[in-house]
TIVO-2410 file (N, C-alpha, C; in nm, 3 decimals):
# residues 120
REC num residu      c1      c2      c3 atome chaine
REC   1      M  -0.286  -0.184   1.212     N      A
REC   1      M  -0.249  -0.217   1.075    CA      A
REC   1      M  -0.364  -0.296   1.012     C      A
REC   2      K  -0.409  -0.253   0.894     N      A
REC   2      K  -0.516  -0.321   0.822    CA      A
REC   2      K  -0.455  -0.419   0.723     C      A
REC   3      L  -0.497  -0.545   0.732     N      A
REC   3      L  -0.448  -0.646   0.638    CA      A
REC   3      L  -0.542  -0.652   0.518     C      A
REC   4      H  -0.485  -0.658   0.401     N      A
REC   4      H  -0.563  -0.660   0.278    CA      A
REC   4      H  -0.555  -0.798   0.215     C      A
REC   5      W  -0.667  -0.853   0.178     N      A
REC   5      W  -0.662  -0.981   0.109    CA      A
REC   5      W  -0.756  -0.984  -0.010     C      A
REC   6      R  -0.884  -0.956   0.011     N      A
REC   6      R  -0.983  -0.969  -0.095    CA      A
REC   6      R  -1.012  -0.833  -0.159     C      A
REC   7      M  -0.990  -0.827  -0.290     N      A
REC   7      M  -1.020  -0.705  -0.364    CA      A
REC   7      M  -1.173  -0.687  -0.369     C      A
REC   8      P  -1.221  -0.569  -0.333     N      A
REC   8      P  -1.366  -0.544  -0.339    CA      A
REC   8      P  -1.417  -0.556  -0.483     C      A
REC   9      D  -1.538  -0.606  -0.498     N      A
REC   9      D  -1.597  -0.623  -0.630    CA      A
REC   9      D  -1.601  -0.491  -0.708     C      A
REC  10      S  -1.623  -0.381  -0.638     N      A
REC  10      S  -1.631  -0.251  -0.706    CA      A
REC  10      S  -1.497  -0.213  -0.770     C      A
REC  11      V  -1.388  -0.260  -0.715     N      A
REC  11      V  -1.256  -0.235  -0.773    CA      A
REC  11      V  -1.224  -0.344  -0.876     C      A
REC  12      R  -1.260  -0.468  -0.844     N      A
REC  12      R  -1.231  -0.582  -0.932    CA      A
REC  12      R  -1.286  -0.561  -1.073     C      A
REC  13      T  -1.404  -0.506  -1.083     N      A
REC  13      T  -1.465  -0.482  -1.215    CA      A
REC  13      T  -1.375  -0.395  -1.301     C      A
REC  14      H  -1.323  -0.288  -1.244     N      A
REC  14      H  -1.235  -0.197  -1.319    CA      A
REC  14      H  -1.099  -0.260  -1.344     C      A
REC  15      F  -1.048  -0.333  -1.247     N      A
REC  15      F  -0.919  -0.403  -1.261    CA      A
REC  15      F  -0.926  -0.502  -1.378     C      A
REC  16      Q  -1.030  -0.582  -1.381     N      A
REC  16      Q  -1.044  -0.681  -1.488    CA      A
REC  16      Q  -1.061  -0.615  -1.624     C      A
REC  17      A  -1.130  -0.501  -1.627     N      A
REC  17      A  -1.144  -0.427  -1.753    CA      A
REC  17      A  -1.009  -0.380  -1.804     C      A
REC  18      E  -0.925  -0.329  -1.715     N      A
REC  18      E  -0.791  -0.285  -1.757    CA      A
REC  18      E  -0.710  -0.401  -1.814     C      A
REC  19      L  -0.721  -0.517  -1.751     N      A
REC  19      L  -0.649  -0.635  -1.802    CA      A
REC  19      L  -0.703  -0.677  -1.940     C      A
REC  20      R  -0.834  -0.671  -1.957     N      A
REC  20      R  -0.893  -0.704  -2.088    CA      A
REC  20      R  -0.845  -0.607  -2.195     C      A
REC  21      W  -0.845  -0.477  -2.160     N      A
REC  21      W  -0.801  -0.377  -2.258    CA      A
REC  21      W  -0.653  -0.394  -2.291     C      A
REC  22      S  -0.575  -0.435  -2.192     N      A
REC  22      S  -0.433  -0.462  -2.218    CA      A
REC  22      S  -0.418  -0.578  -2.317     C      A
REC  23      L  -0.495  -0.682  -2.296     N      A
REC  23      L  -0.489  -0.798  -2.386    CA      A
REC  23      L  -0.537  -0.759  -2.527     C      A
REC  24      Q  -0.642  -0.680  -2.537     N      A
REC  24      Q  -0.689  -0.635  -2.668    CA      A
REC  24      Q  -0.581  -0.555  -2.740     C      A
REC  25      A  -0.513  -0.468  -2.666     N      A
REC  25      A  -0.405  -0.388  -2.726    CA      A
REC  25      A  -0.291  -0.478  -2.770     C      A
REC  26      R  -0.262  -0.580  -2.690     N      A
REC  26      R  -0.155  -0.674  -2.727    CA      A
REC  26      R  -0.189  -0.744  -2.858     C      A
REC  27      R  -0.313  -0.786  -2.871     N      A
REC  27      R  -0.356  -0.855  -2.995    CA      A
REC  27      R  -0.345  -0.763  -3.116     C      A
REC  28      K  -0.363  -0.633  -3.094     N      A
REC  28      K  -0.351  -0.534  -3.202    CA      A
REC  28      K  -0.207  -0.486  -3.219     C      A
REC  29      E  -0.117  -0.540  -3.137     N      A
REC  29      E   0.024  -0.503  -3.138    CA      A
REC  29      E   0.044  -0.354  -3.107     C      A
REC  30      D  -0.041  -0.302  -3.021     N      A
REC  30      D  -0.029  -0.163  -2.975    CA      A
REC  30      D   0.038  -0.167  -2.837     C      A
REC  31      L   0.170  -0.169  -2.840     N      A
REC  31      L   0.249  -0.187  -2.717    CA      A
REC  31      L   0.226  -0.074  -2.617     C      A
REC  32      G   0.213   0.047  -2.664     N      A
REC  32      G   0.191   0.160  -2.575    CA      A
REC  32      G   0.062   0.147  -2.496     C      A
REC  33      K  -0.044   0.111  -2.564     N      A
REC  33      K  -0.173   0.094  -2.496    CA      A
REC  33      K  -0.170  -0.029  -2.406     C      A
REC  34      E  -0.105  -0.134  -2.452     N      A
REC  34      E  -0.095  -0.254  -2.368    CA      A
REC  34      E  -0.029  -0.219  -2.235     C      A
REC  35      W   0.081  -0.147  -2.241     N      A
REC  35      W   0.155  -0.110  -2.120    CA      A
REC  35      W   0.074  -0.013  -2.033     C      A
REC  36      L   0.010   0.085  -2.097     N      A
REC  36      L  -0.072   0.181  -2.024    CA      A
REC  36      L  -0.179   0.108  -1.940     C      A
REC  37      H  -0.245   0.010  -1.999     N      A
REC  37      H  -0.349  -0.061  -1.926    CA      A
REC  37      H  -0.290  -0.152  -1.817     C      A
REC  38      L  -0.170  -0.203  -1.839     N      A
REC  38      L  -0.103  -0.278  -1.731    CA      A
REC  38      L  -0.072  -0.185  -1.614     C      A
REC  39      E  -0.025  -0.064  -1.645     N      A
REC  39      E   0.004   0.033  -1.539    CA      A
REC  39      E  -0.123   0.069  -1.462     C      A
REC  40      R  -0.232   0.091  -1.533     N      A
REC  40      R  -0.359   0.124  -1.467    CA      A
REC  40      R  -0.409   0.007  -1.384     C      A
REC  41      A  -0.393  -0.114  -1.435     N      A
REC  41      A  -0.431  -0.233  -1.358    CA      A
REC  41      A  -0.345  -0.240  -1.231     C      A
REC  42      H  -0.218  -0.206  -1.242     N      A
REC  42      H  -0.129  -0.207  -1.126    CA      A
REC  42      H  -0.177  -0.108  -1.020     C      A
REC  43      I  -0.210   0.012  -1.062     N      A
REC  43      I  -0.257   0.113  -0.967    CA      A
REC  43      I  -0.379   0.061  -0.892     C      A
REC  44      L  -0.470  -0.003  -0.964     N      A
REC  44      L  -0.590  -0.056  -0.899    CA      A
REC  44      L  -0.559  -0.174  -0.808     C      A
REC  45      A  -0.461  -0.255  -0.846     N      A
REC  45      A  -0.436  -0.382  -0.777    CA      A
REC  45      A  -0.340  -0.373  -0.660     C      A
REC  46      Q  -0.263  -0.267  -0.650     N      A
REC  46      Q  -0.150  -0.271  -0.559    CA      A
REC  46      Q  -0.186  -0.287  -0.412     C      A
REC  47      R  -0.307  -0.268  -0.374     N      A
REC  47      R  -0.346  -0.287  -0.233    CA      A
REC  47      R  -0.383  -0.432  -0.200     C      A
REC  48      W  -0.393  -0.517  -0.302     N      A
REC  48      W  -0.437  -0.655  -0.280    CA      A
REC  48      W  -0.332  -0.749  -0.339     C      A
REC  49      P  -0.271  -0.835  -0.256     N      A
REC  49      P  -0.152  -0.911  -0.297    CA      A
REC  49      P  -0.169  -1.001  -0.419     C      A
REC  50      R  -0.277  -1.076  -0.427     N      A
REC  50      R  -0.290  -1.167  -0.543    CA      A
REC  50      R  -0.294  -1.090  -0.674     C      A
REC  51      E  -0.378  -0.990  -0.680     N      A
REC  51      E  -0.391  -0.911  -0.802    CA      A
REC  51      E  -0.264  -0.831  -0.831     C      A
REC  52      H  -0.203  -0.779  -0.725     N      A
REC  52      H  -0.079  -0.703  -0.739    CA      A
REC  52      H   0.030  -0.790  -0.803     C      A
REC  53      L   0.046  -0.909  -0.751     N      A
REC  53      L   0.148  -0.999  -0.805    CA      A
REC  53      L   0.114  -1.043  -0.947     C      A
REC  54      A  -0.014  -1.062  -0.975     N      A
REC  54      A  -0.054  -1.101  -1.111    CA      A
REC  54      A  -0.015  -0.994  -1.212     C      A
REC  55      V  -0.036  -0.866  -1.177     N      A
REC  55      V   0.001  -0.758  -1.268    CA      A
REC  55      V   0.153  -0.754  -1.287     C      A
REC  56      H   0.228  -0.770  -1.179     N      A
REC  56      H   0.374  -0.772  -1.195    CA      A
REC  56      H   0.419  -0.889  -1.280     C      A
REC  57      G   0.350  -1.001  -1.269     N      A
REC  57      G   0.380  -1.115  -1.357    CA      A
REC  57      G   0.356  -1.078  -1.502     C      A
REC  58      S   0.246  -1.009  -1.530     N      A
REC  58      S   0.217  -0.965  -1.667    CA      A
REC  58      S   0.319  -0.864  -1.715     C      A
REC  59      M   0.363  -0.777  -1.625     N      A
REC  59      M   0.466  -0.678  -1.662    CA      A
REC  59      M   0.599  -0.748  -1.691     C      A
REC  60      L   0.631  -0.850  -1.613     N      A
REC  60      L   0.752  -0.927  -1.639    CA      A
REC  60      L   0.744  -0.994  -1.776     C      A
REC  61      L   0.631  -1.055  -1.808     N      A
REC  61      L   0.615  -1.119  -1.938    CA      A
REC  61      L   0.624  -1.018  -2.052     C      A
REC  62      F   0.570  -0.899  -2.031     N      A
REC  62      F   0.583  -0.791  -2.129    CA      A
REC  62      F   0.730  -0.761  -2.151     C      A
REC  63      G   0.805  -0.744  -2.042     N      A
REC  63      G   0.948  -0.717  -2.051    CA      A
REC  63      G   1.023  -0.827  -2.125     C      A
REC  64      I   0.985  -0.951  -2.100     N      A
REC  64      I   1.049  -1.065  -2.169    CA      A
REC  64      I   1.017  -1.059  -2.318     C      A
REC  65      R   0.891  -1.036  -2.353     N      A
REC  65      R   0.853  -1.027  -2.494    CA      A
REC  65      R   0.928  -0.915  -2.566     C      A
REC  66      M   0.950  -0.804  -2.494     N      A
REC  66      M   1.019  -0.689  -2.553    CA      A
REC  66      M   1.171  -0.703  -2.546     C      A
REC  67      K   1.217  -0.808  -2.479     N      A
REC  67      K   1.361  -0.827  -2.457    CA      A
REC  67      K   1.421  -0.705  -2.388     C      A
REC  68      D   1.346  -0.653  -2.289     N      A
REC  68      D   1.384  -0.533  -2.214    CA      A
REC  68      D   1.445  -0.574  -2.081     C      A
REC  69      A   1.577  -0.581  -2.078     N      A
REC  69      A   1.647  -0.629  -1.957    CA      A
REC  69      A   1.614  -0.543  -1.835     C      A
REC  70      R   1.603  -0.413  -1.853     N      A
REC  70      R   1.573  -0.325  -1.740    CA      A
REC  70      R   1.437  -0.361  -1.678     C      A
REC  71      E   1.339  -0.384  -1.763     N      A
REC  71      E   1.205  -0.418  -1.712    CA      A
REC  71      E   1.206  -0.556  -1.646     C      A
REC  72      I   1.274  -0.649  -1.706     N      A
REC  72      I   1.280  -0.784  -1.649    CA      A
REC  72      I   1.345  -0.779  -1.511     C      A
REC  73      I   1.460  -0.715  -1.503     N      A
REC  73      I   1.531  -0.705  -1.374    CA      A
REC  73      I   1.450  -0.624  -1.274     C      A
REC  74      G   1.382  -0.520  -1.319     N      A
REC  74      G   1.301  -0.437  -1.231    CA      A
REC  74      G   1.178  -0.507  -1.177     C      A
REC  75      Q   1.124  -0.601  -1.252     N      A
REC  75      Q   1.004  -0.671  -1.206    CA      A
REC  75      Q   1.035  -0.781  -1.105     C      A
REC  76      L   1.152  -0.837  -1.108     N      A
REC  76      L   1.183  -0.949  -1.018    CA      A
REC  76      L   1.167  -0.913  -0.869     C      A
REC  77      P   1.228  -0.806  -0.820     N      A
REC  77      P   1.208  -0.774  -0.678    CA      A
REC  77      P   1.063  -0.734  -0.648     C      A
REC  78      R   0.996  -0.675  -0.745     N      A
REC  78      R   0.855  -0.638  -0.724    CA      A
REC  78      R   0.769  -0.763  -0.707     C      A
REC  79      L   0.804  -0.868  -0.779     N      A
REC  79      L   0.732  -0.994  -0.763    CA      A
REC  79      L   0.757  -1.056  -0.626     C      A
REC  80      F   0.876  -1.040  -0.575     N      A
REC  80      F   0.909  -1.099  -0.444    CA      A
REC  80      F   0.851  -1.020  -0.327     C      A
REC  81      F   0.854  -0.888  -0.337     N      A
REC  81      F   0.817  -0.805  -0.222    CA      A
REC  81      F   0.682  -0.734  -0.234     C      A
REC  82      G   0.631  -0.718  -0.354     N      A
REC  82      G   0.507  -0.644  -0.374    CA      A
REC  82      G   0.388  -0.703  -0.301     C      A
REC  83      G   0.375  -0.834  -0.304     N      A
REC  83      G   0.261  -0.897  -0.238    CA      A
REC  83      G   0.262  -0.878  -0.088     C      A
REC  84      V   0.378  -0.885  -0.027     N      A
REC  84      V   0.389  -0.865   0.118    CA      A
REC  84      V   0.349  -0.723   0.154     C      A
REC  85      K   0.399  -0.627   0.078     N      A
REC  85      K   0.367  -0.486   0.105    CA      A
REC  85      K   0.217  -0.461   0.086     C      A
REC  86      S   0.156  -0.528  -0.012     N      A
REC  86      S   0.011  -0.515  -0.031    CA      A
REC  86      S  -0.064  -0.569   0.089     C      A
REC  87      F  -0.024  -0.685   0.134     N      A
REC  87      F  -0.095  -0.755   0.242    CA      A
REC  87      F  -0.100  -0.670   0.368     C      A
REC  88      V   0.009  -0.601   0.398     N      A
REC  88      V   0.012  -0.521   0.520    CA      A
REC  88      V  -0.024  -0.374   0.495     C      A
REC  89      G  -0.058  -0.341   0.371     N      A
REC  89      G  -0.108  -0.207   0.341    CA      A
REC  89      G  -0.004  -0.098   0.338     C      A
REC  90      T   0.118  -0.131   0.293     N      A
REC  90      T   0.224  -0.029   0.289    CA      A
REC  90      T   0.275  -0.004   0.147     C      A
REC  91      V   0.184   0.000   0.050     N      A
REC  91      V   0.226   0.025  -0.088    CA      A
REC  91      V   0.227   0.175  -0.117     C      A
REC  92      P   0.312   0.218  -0.209     N      A
REC  92      P   0.313   0.359  -0.249    CA      A
REC  92      P   0.198   0.385  -0.347     C      A
REC  93      I   0.092   0.443  -0.301     N      A
REC  93      I  -0.030   0.462  -0.379    CA      A
REC  93      I   0.000   0.540  -0.507     C      A
REC  94      G  -0.061   0.495  -0.616     N      A
REC  94      G  -0.046   0.561  -0.745    CA      A
REC  94      G   0.072   0.515  -0.826     C      A
REC  95      N   0.161   0.436  -0.766     N      A
REC  95      N   0.279   0.389  -0.837    CA      A
REC  95      N   0.234   0.301  -0.954     C      A
REC  96      T   0.292   0.325  -1.071     N      A
REC  96      T   0.250   0.255  -1.192    CA      A
REC  96      T   0.313   0.118  -1.210     C      A
REC  97      G   0.411   0.083  -1.129     N      A
REC  97      G   0.462  -0.054  -1.126    CA      A
REC  97      G   0.573  -0.090  -1.222     C      A
REC  98      G   0.606  -0.004  -1.315     N      A
REC  98      G   0.711  -0.036  -1.411    CA      A
REC  98      G   0.849  -0.005  -1.355     C      A
REC  99      A   0.950  -0.060  -1.418     N      A
REC  99      A   1.089  -0.041  -1.375    CA      A
REC  99      A   1.135   0.104  -1.394     C      A
REC 100      D   1.060   0.182  -1.471     N      A
REC 100      D   1.098   0.322  -1.494    CA      A
REC 100      D   1.059   0.412  -1.377     C      A
REC 101      V   0.989   0.357  -1.278     N      A
REC 101      V   0.946   0.433  -1.160    CA      A
REC 101      V   1.002   0.364  -1.036     C      A
REC 102      P   1.070   0.435  -0.947     N      A
REC 102      P   1.118   0.370  -0.825    CA      A
REC 102      P   1.003   0.299  -0.753     C      A
REC 103      A   1.031   0.179  -0.706     N      A
REC 103      A   0.927   0.092  -0.649    CA      A
REC 103      A   0.856   0.154  -0.529     C      A
REC 104      L   0.919   0.242  -0.458     N      A
REC 104      L   0.858   0.299  -0.338    CA      A
REC 104      L   0.806   0.441  -0.357     C      A
REC 105      R   0.804   0.489  -0.480     N      A
REC 105      R   0.759   0.626  -0.506    CA      A
REC 105      R   0.606   0.633  -0.517     C      A
REC 106      T   0.546   0.722  -0.440     N      A
REC 106      T   0.403   0.750  -0.449    CA      A
REC 106      T   0.380   0.848  -0.563     C      A
REC 107      L   0.278   0.824  -0.641     N      A
REC 107      L   0.244   0.912  -0.753    CA      A
REC 107      L   0.098   0.957  -0.739     C      A
REC 108      T   0.065   1.062  -0.809     N      A
REC 108      T  -0.072   1.110  -0.808    CA      A
REC 108      T  -0.161   1.011  -0.883     C      A
REC 109      L  -0.272   0.977  -0.820     N      A
REC 109      L  -0.367   0.886  -0.884    CA      A
REC 109      L  -0.438   0.957  -1.000     C      A
REC 110      P  -0.456   0.888  -1.113     N      A
REC 110      P  -0.543   0.944  -1.216    CA      A
REC 110      P  -0.683   0.963  -1.154     C      A
REC 111      A  -0.751   1.070  -1.191     N      A
REC 111      A  -0.879   1.105  -1.129    CA      A
REC 111      A  -0.981   0.993  -1.136     C      A
REC 112      D  -0.990   0.925  -1.250     N      A
REC 112      D  -1.090   0.819  -1.264    CA      A
REC 112      D  -1.059   0.700  -1.172     C      A
REC 113      L  -0.930   0.669  -1.157     N      A
REC 113      L  -0.893   0.557  -1.069    CA      A
REC 113      L  -0.906   0.596  -0.922     C      A
REC 114      A  -0.883   0.722  -0.891     N      A
REC 114      A  -0.902   0.770  -0.755    CA      A
REC 114      A  -1.047   0.749  -0.711     C      A
REC 115      L  -1.139   0.775  -0.803     N      A
REC 115      L  -1.281   0.753  -0.771    CA      A
REC 115      L  -1.311   0.606  -0.746     C      A
REC 116      V  -1.251   0.519  -0.825     N      A
REC 116      V  -1.272   0.374  -0.806    CA      A
REC 116      V  -1.218   0.330  -0.672     C      A
REC 117      L  -1.103   0.381  -0.633     N      A
REC 117      L  -1.037   0.338  -0.509    CA      A
REC 117      L  -1.085   0.411  -0.385     C      A
REC 118      E  -1.165   0.514  -0.403     N      A
REC 118      E  -1.212   0.593  -0.289    CA      A
REC 118      E  -1.279   0.504  -0.184     C      A
REC 119      G  -1.230   0.517  -0.062     N      A
REC 119      G  -1.287   0.442   0.049    CA      A
REC 119      G  -1.232   0.301   0.066     C      A
REC 120      H  -1.136   0.263  -0.018     N      A
REC 120      H  -1.080   0.127  -0.007    CA      A
REC 120      H  -0.939   0.137   0.046     C      A
***
């Protein structure tokens, strides 16, 4: 079993860009783009516990701002268990992290993110 802790710099650069783009979209009140970039940040982060939990925290705050009970309730268990699953390397790759997708469902990686994650 491979334990994951430190996100490689080659992934971190793209992860941080997705978070920046999410914040820019939020400032422009473009909720769709804000959420899209949070989902992409989640895909990149899910193998590393600190970053994985940070994205779920951002998703929870998004749900609170939207007064979306489903998203709020869906993020709570992800915050509790997501980091542990990341640490031991048992995350469902490609999962976008929102409450609209079962937490354990593997999804196809977007091609650009697959290239970023290749070999990690």
